[in-house]
N, CA, C and O atoms as a DFTB+ gen file, in Angstrom:
472 C
 N C O
     1  1     111.142      98.830      97.757
     2  2     109.875      99.074      97.278
     3  2     109.936      99.824      95.881
     4  3     110.507     100.905      95.741
     5  1     109.255      99.101      94.804
     6  2     109.183      99.526      93.580
     7  2     107.903     100.831      93.557
     8  3     106.906     100.782      94.278
     9  1     108.144     101.756      92.748
    10  2     107.337     102.716      92.406
    11  2     106.773     102.895      91.100
    12  3     107.629     102.946      90.217
    13  1     105.568     103.006      90.713
    14  2     105.012     103.281      89.306
    15  2     104.569     104.732      89.172
    16  3     103.492     105.144      89.603
    17  1     105.549     105.539      88.494
    18  2     105.163     106.902      88.347
    19  2     104.261     107.166      87.264
    20  3     104.343     106.549      86.202
    21  1     103.214     108.251      87.531
    22  2     102.361     108.646      86.675
    23  2     102.127     110.095      86.681
    24  3     101.565     110.661      87.618
    25  1     102.619     110.774      85.491
    26  2     102.769     112.065      85.367
    27  2     101.638     112.604      84.448
    28  3     101.302     112.099      83.377
    29  1     101.116     113.680      85.018
    30  2      99.841     114.305      84.292
    31  2     100.441     115.416      83.501
    32  3     100.856     116.383      84.140
    33  1     100.546     115.418      82.228
    34  2     101.214     116.486      81.400
    35  2     100.567     116.563      80.109
    36  3      99.819     115.685      79.678
    37  1     100.901     117.741      79.438
    38  2     100.493     118.028      78.009
    39  2     101.117     116.893      77.005
    40  3     102.279     116.503      77.111
    41  1     100.224     116.427      76.047
    42  2     100.795     115.554      75.445
    43  2     102.020     115.755      74.633
    44  3     102.823     114.826      74.546
    45  1     102.264     117.007      73.963
    46  2     103.191     117.379      73.202
    47  2     104.405     117.546      74.031
    48  3     105.496     117.463      73.467
    49  1     104.348     117.766      75.276
    50  2     105.530     117.902      76.350
    51  2     106.048     116.422      76.567
    52  3     107.257     116.196      76.618
    53  1     105.061     115.378      76.697
    54  2     105.309     114.195      76.926
    55  2     106.336     113.421      75.855
    56  3     107.254     112.631      76.074
    57  1     105.836     113.942      74.672
    58  2     106.708     113.354      73.376
    59  2     107.944     113.874      73.373
    60  3     108.782     113.136      72.854
    61  1     108.384     115.031      73.832
    62  2     109.508     115.886      73.907
    63  2     110.528     115.101      74.958
    64  3     111.727     114.895      74.772
    65  1     109.807     114.751      76.009
    66  2     110.497     113.940      77.178
    67  2     110.846     112.529      76.651
    68  3     111.899     111.972      76.961
    69  1     110.027     112.041      75.936
    70  2     110.269     110.670      75.537
    71  2     111.658     110.652      74.719
    72  3     112.603     109.901      74.961
    73  1     111.589     111.758      73.566
    74  2     112.819     111.884      72.747
    75  2     114.182     112.082      73.563
    76  3     115.263     111.554      73.300
    77  1     113.908     112.908      74.551
    78  2     115.230     113.229      75.447
    79  2     115.606     111.954      76.137
    80  3     116.791     111.621      76.134
    81  1     114.684     111.192      76.741
    82  2     114.753     110.124      77.601
    83  2     115.751     109.048      76.660
    84  3     116.853     108.594      76.966
    85  1     115.030     108.845      75.542
    86  2     115.792     107.654      74.549
    87  2     117.031     108.220      73.997
    88  3     117.805     107.386      73.529
    89  1     117.360     109.340      73.953
    90  2     118.681     109.865      73.630
    91  2     119.523     110.041      74.836
    92  3     120.731     109.911      74.638
    93  1     119.135     110.314      76.066
    94  2     120.134     110.275      77.256
    95  2     119.880     109.092      78.066
    96  3     120.892     108.650      78.609
    97  1     118.887     108.514      78.271
    98  2     118.739     107.467      79.336
    99  2     118.522     106.078      78.735
   100  3     118.395     105.125      79.504
   101  1     118.478     105.917      77.547
   102  2     118.258     104.743      76.887
   103  2     117.378     103.884      77.553
   104  3     117.739     102.741      77.833
   105  1     115.926     104.427      77.929
   106  2     114.839     103.763      78.406
   107  2     114.923     103.401      79.926
   108  3     114.076     102.670      80.438
   109  1     116.065     103.980      80.700
   110  2     116.151     103.450      82.010
   111  2     114.890     103.961      82.712
   112  3     114.503     103.233      83.626
   113  1     114.187     105.041      82.478
   114  2     113.078     105.612      83.241
   115  2     111.931     105.034      82.485
   116  3     111.910     104.837      81.270
   117  1     110.915     104.766      83.397
   118  2     109.593     104.013      83.031
   119  2     108.590     104.835      83.830
   120  3     108.556     104.851      85.060
   121  1     107.854     105.451      83.102
   122  2     106.502     105.995      83.667
   123  2     105.241     105.914      82.802
   124  3     105.318     105.479      81.653
   125  1     104.245     106.268      83.257
   126  2     102.979     106.272      82.703
   127  2     102.644     107.857      82.509
   128  3     102.746     108.623      83.467
   129  1     102.237     108.308      81.218
   130  2     101.891     109.604      81.115
   131  2     100.328     109.804      80.672
   132  3      99.803     109.231      79.717
   133  1      99.803     110.563      81.394
   134  2      98.210     110.864      81.092
   135  2      98.122     112.289      80.886
   136  3      98.881     113.066      81.465
   137  1      97.074     112.724      79.947
   138  2      96.741     114.138      79.587
   139  2      96.269     115.086      80.766
   140  3      96.596     116.268      80.868
   141  1      95.451     114.392      81.642
   142  2      94.787     115.315      82.678
   143  2      94.424     114.307      83.868
   144  3      94.550     113.083      83.831
   145  1      94.045     114.923      84.715
   146  2      93.520     114.252      85.987
   147  2      92.365     113.516      85.809
   148  3      92.143     112.472      86.422
   149  1      91.495     114.091      84.867
   150  2      90.184     113.468      84.638
   151  2      90.594     112.024      83.759
   152  3      89.995     110.963      83.932
   153  1      91.622     112.187      82.882
   154  2      91.810     110.792      82.194
   155  2      92.339     109.861      83.267
   156  3      91.908     108.709      83.297
   157  1      93.216     110.258      84.128
   158  2      93.773     109.284      85.038
   159  2      92.576     108.765      85.924
   160  3      92.684     107.613      86.346
   161  1      91.548     109.421      86.224
   162  2      90.393     109.032      86.979
   163  2      89.468     108.104      86.207
   164  3      88.848     107.238      86.825
   165  1      89.341     108.236      84.895
   166  2      88.680     107.335      84.051
   167  2      89.409     106.057      83.815
   168  3      88.764     105.037      83.571
   169  1      90.674     106.043      83.871
   170  2      91.361     104.804      83.914
   171  2      91.383     104.046      85.077
   172  3      90.917     102.910      85.170
   173  1      92.009     104.770      86.101
   174  2      92.078     104.312      87.546
   175  2      90.973     104.384      88.387
   176  3      91.082     105.007      89.444
   177  1      89.890     103.827      88.076
   178  2      88.517     103.853      88.975
   179  2      88.791     103.116      90.118
   180  3      89.663     102.247      90.097
   181  1      88.081     103.389      91.208
   182  2      88.076     102.664      92.389
   183  2      88.028     100.912      92.236
   184  3      88.669     100.148      92.958
   185  1      87.184     100.531      91.207
   186  2      87.070      99.025      90.901
   187  2      88.426      98.602      90.392
   188  3      88.882      97.530      90.791
   189  1      89.162      99.401      89.486
   190  2      90.402      98.937      88.765
   191  2      91.331      99.082      89.792
   192  3      92.212      98.224      89.848
   193  1      91.329     100.088      90.717
   194  2      92.455     100.222      91.829
   195  2      92.299      98.905      92.671
   196  3      93.293      98.298      93.068
   197  1      90.994      98.476      92.935
   198  2      90.867      97.146      93.618
   199  2      91.467      96.052      92.961
   200  3      92.077      95.242      93.659
   201  1      91.403      95.891      91.777
   202  2      91.879      94.864      90.908
   203  2      93.507      94.832      90.924
   204  3      94.144      93.789      90.780
   205  1      94.008      95.923      91.089
   206  2      95.592      96.063      91.220
   207  2      95.837      95.557      92.428
   208  3      96.717      94.716      92.612
   209  1      95.062      96.032      93.381
   210  2      95.317      95.556      94.888
   211  2      95.287      93.938      95.025
   212  3      96.158      93.293      95.609
   213  1      94.265      93.446      94.459
   214  2      94.168      92.009      94.616
   215  2      95.249      91.024      93.684
   216  3      95.722      89.937      94.016
   217  1      95.465      91.777      92.427
   218  2      96.635      91.279      91.753
   219  2      97.929      91.091      92.553
   220  3      98.549      90.028      92.603
   221  1      98.261      92.181      93.150
   222  2      99.356      92.410      93.919
   223  2      99.461      91.311      95.066
   224  3     100.401      90.528      95.202
   225  1      98.346      91.392      95.850
   226  2      98.288      90.621      97.054
   227  2      97.950      89.212      96.908
   228  3      98.531      88.433      97.664
   229  1      97.113      88.748      96.068
   230  2      96.687      87.366      95.979
   231  2      97.336      86.647      94.956
   232  3      97.283      85.420      95.033
   233  1      98.083      87.288      93.784
   234  2      98.632      86.737      92.798
   235  2      97.938      85.768      92.091
   236  3      98.367      84.615      92.083
   237  1      96.757      86.122      91.399
   238  2      95.951      85.148      90.702
   239  2      96.771      84.499      89.638
   240  3      97.625      85.128      89.014
   241  1      96.491      83.152      89.420
   242  2      97.144      82.336      88.148
   243  2      96.455      82.371      86.939
   244  3      96.780      81.699      85.961
   245  1      95.151      83.429      86.998
   246  2      94.417      83.411      85.750
   247  2      93.644      84.675      85.916
   248  3      93.508      85.154      87.042
   249  1      93.115      85.258      84.834
   250  2      91.960      86.121      84.863
   251  2      90.699      85.553      85.417
   252  3      89.927      86.187      86.137
   253  1      90.519      84.159      84.988
   254  2      89.234      83.629      85.651
   255  2      89.425      83.530      87.165
   256  3      88.431      83.780      87.848
   257  1      90.488      83.222      87.747
   258  2      90.777      83.116      89.262
   259  2      90.556      84.599      89.740
   260  3      89.924      84.872      90.760
   261  1      91.109      85.490      88.947
   262  2      90.790      87.181      89.676
   263  2      89.382      87.381      89.552
   264  3      88.801      87.997      90.445
   265  1      88.697      86.902      88.470
   266  2      87.265      87.058      88.601
   267  2      86.532      86.519      89.834
   268  3      85.721      87.147      90.515
   269  1      86.922      85.325      90.003
   270  2      86.316      84.632      91.113
   271  2      86.535      85.244      92.448
   272  3      85.659      85.324      93.308
   273  1      87.929      85.734      92.590
   274  2      88.232      86.524      93.911
   275  2      87.425      87.685      94.093
   276  3      86.987      87.933      95.216
   277  1      87.165      88.464      93.075
   278  2      86.506      89.644      93.398
   279  2      85.082      89.698      93.222
   280  3      84.363      90.666      93.471
   281  1      84.703      88.487      92.737
   282  2      83.197      88.228      92.470
   283  2      82.706      89.117      91.496
   284  3      81.778      89.866      91.801
   285  1      83.259      89.145      90.221
   286  2      82.861      90.013      89.234
   287  2      82.870      88.996      87.875
   288  3      83.600      88.013      87.745
   289  1      81.939      89.453      86.965
   290  2      81.965      88.671      85.549
   291  2      83.395      88.518      84.949
   292  3      84.149      89.462      85.182
   293  1      83.836      87.602      84.300
   294  2      84.907      87.458      83.614
   295  2      84.977      88.420      82.492
   296  3      85.995      89.090      82.322
   297  1      83.933      88.524      81.709
   298  2      83.988      89.754      80.644
   299  2      84.514      91.082      81.012
   300  3      85.373      91.724      80.408
   301  1      83.828      91.430      82.177
   302  2      84.199      92.794      82.641
   303  2      85.644      92.857      83.320
   304  3      86.338      93.870      83.226
   305  1      85.976      91.936      83.875
   306  2      87.480      91.700      84.404
   307  2      88.304      91.798      83.327
   308  3      89.260      92.573      83.349
   309  1      88.013      90.989      82.217
   310  2      88.971      90.987      80.974
   311  2      89.098      92.284      80.499
   312  3      90.258      92.640      80.295
   313  1      88.003      93.284      80.209
   314  2      88.058      94.511      79.759
   315  2      88.757      95.662      80.514
   316  3      89.318      96.631      80.003
   317  1      88.614      95.363      81.881
   318  2      89.402      96.285      82.910
   319  2      90.849      95.854      82.650
   320  3      91.699      96.665      82.282
   321  1      91.082      94.673      82.834
   322  2      92.784      94.277      82.699
   323  2      93.388      94.591      81.522
   324  3      94.560      94.967      81.548
   325  1      92.704      94.492      80.334
   326  2      93.304      94.816      79.172
   327  2      93.439      96.329      78.978
   328  3      94.362      96.726      78.266
   329  1      92.513      97.311      79.607
   330  2      92.799      98.641      79.818
   331  2      93.868      99.025      80.593
   332  3      94.697      99.831      80.170
   333  1      93.940      98.490      81.773
   334  2      95.001      98.596      82.768
   335  2      96.252      98.292      82.070
   336  3      97.081      99.201      82.042
   337  1      96.548      97.162      81.491
   338  2      97.580      96.703      80.739
   339  2      98.112      97.867      79.734
   340  3      99.270      98.278      79.805
   341  1      97.150      98.373      78.774
   342  2      97.391      99.234      77.848
   343  2      97.970     100.446      78.572
   344  3      99.039     100.962      78.247
   345  1      97.148     100.895      79.639
   346  2      97.704     102.073      80.200
   347  2      99.077     102.103      80.771
   348  3      99.731     103.133      80.938
   349  1      99.518     100.725      81.098
   350  2     100.973     100.555      81.776
   351  2     100.691     100.007      83.244
   352  3     101.664      99.658      83.913
   353  1      99.628      99.930      83.687
   354  2      99.499      99.760      85.230
   355  2      99.721      98.207      85.539
   356  3      99.971      97.902      86.705
   357  1      99.648      97.246      84.604
   358  2      99.868      95.982      84.926
   359  2     100.495      95.396      83.632
   360  3     100.512      95.980      82.548
   361  1     101.021      94.133      83.891
   362  2     101.607      93.335      82.743
   363  2     100.687      92.055      82.603
   364  3     100.277      91.594      83.668
   365  1     100.337      91.468      81.526
   366  2     100.008      90.061      81.213
   367  2     100.841      89.284      80.871
   368  3     101.597      89.654      79.972
   369  1     101.005      88.018      81.412
   370  2     101.922      86.964      81.018
   371  2     101.104      85.890      80.468
   372  3     100.038      85.647      81.034
   373  1     101.454      85.202      79.430
   374  2     100.558      84.006      78.794
   375  2     101.200      82.998      79.320
   376  3     102.420      83.008      79.155
   377  1     100.666      81.982      80.002
   378  2     101.086      80.799      80.510
   379  2     100.152      79.721      79.854
   380  3      99.016      79.585      80.308
   381  1     100.578      78.961      78.819
   382  2      99.435      78.036      78.211
   383  2      98.377      78.918      77.563
   384  3      98.667      79.886      76.860
   385  1      97.209      78.556      77.822
   386  2      95.974      79.306      77.437
   387  2      95.475      80.427      78.448
   388  3      94.455      81.086      78.247
   389  1      96.285      80.571      79.536
   390  2      95.871      81.365      80.547
   391  2      96.546      82.684      80.471
   392  3      97.710      82.701      80.071
   393  1      95.910      83.887      80.834
   394  2      96.475      84.994      80.877
   395  2      96.774      85.494      82.440
   396  3      95.838      85.705      83.211
   397  1      98.154      85.661      82.830
   398  2      98.360      85.950      84.216
   399  2      98.653      87.319      84.439
   400  3      99.633      87.841      83.907
   401  1      97.845      87.975      85.219
   402  2      98.000      89.467      85.590
   403  2      99.114      89.732      86.469
   404  3      99.279      89.000      87.444
   405  1      99.893      90.687      86.240
   406  2     101.134      90.819      87.152
   407  2     101.250      92.382      87.606
   408  3     101.298      93.250      86.735
   409  1     101.287      92.661      88.755
   410  2     101.445      93.964      89.271
   411  2     103.098      93.967      90.018
   412  3     103.388      93.337      91.035
   413  1     103.920      94.728      89.321
   414  2     105.244      94.468      89.920
   415  2     105.804      95.775      90.539
   416  3     106.977      96.124      90.411
   417  1     105.038      96.336      91.091
   418  2     105.410      97.565      91.919
   419  2     104.510      97.867      93.087
   420  3     103.338      97.489      93.089
   421  1     105.023      98.517      94.040
   422  2     104.307      98.778      95.299
   423  2     103.348     100.000      95.581
   424  3     102.310      99.993      96.244
   425  1     103.955     101.064      94.909
   426  2     103.195     102.278      94.998
   427  2     103.137     103.088      93.542
   428  3     104.034     103.161      92.701
   429  1     101.801     103.675      93.506
   430  2     101.660     104.553      92.212
   431  2     101.861     105.958      92.812
   432  3     101.113     106.336      93.714
   433  1     102.867     106.756      92.333
   434  2     103.182     108.150      92.517
   435  2     102.872     108.958      91.432
   436  3     103.476     108.969      90.359
   437  1     101.672     109.802      91.821
   438  2     101.246     110.529      90.737
   439  2     101.742     111.947      90.824
   440  3     101.554     112.540      91.887
   441  1     102.302     112.512      89.916
   442  2     102.927     113.873      89.692
   443  2     102.015     114.681      88.835
   444  3     101.622     114.292      87.736
   445  1     101.702     115.787      89.363
   446  2     100.943     116.665      88.331
   447  2     101.838     118.005      88.249
   448  3     102.155     118.704      89.212
   449  1     102.175     118.212      86.912
   450  2     102.877     119.488      86.746
   451  2     101.912     120.673      86.758
   452  3     100.775     120.596      86.291
   453  1     102.359     121.636      87.245
   454  2     101.962     123.020      87.296
   455  2     102.566     124.126      86.514
   456  3     103.755     124.042      86.207
   457  1     101.904     125.090      86.184
   458  2     102.552     126.273      85.376
   459  2     102.391     126.063      83.935
   460  3     102.768     126.958      83.180
   461  1     101.926     125.092      83.507
   462  2     101.675     124.841      81.859
   463  2     100.359     125.429      81.470
   464  3      99.392     125.231      82.205
   465  1     100.235     126.143      80.367
   466  2      99.145     126.663      79.708
   467  2      98.835     125.696      78.660
   468  3      99.530     125.638      77.646
   469  1      97.636     124.789      78.884
   470  2      97.285     123.922      77.968
   471  2      96.204     124.354      76.939
   472  3      95.841     123.573      76.060
């Protein structure tokens, strides 16, 4: 089972960890970093979480097919999928003229650091 890690942490701390990861792990660790729980909630709304579920389970062959499955407007689906891709929650693969959304993990594991004064 593949896990997508999300860590809520201070942005400056995130960059220090990136430098350390590059120096020691050479990119073997993959995770998403967000600055606050509120930011995570703005990105991963219930509708967008549903999109991730549908993509994982139904494996739509295009964004148009995804829009049809969830019965939503293509433009809104496109905007949500682009945001989720930029945030790191899914990948988009181009097949001809189609964009195919891909969710290649099974669990989103959210870790919230405590003890930091922001």
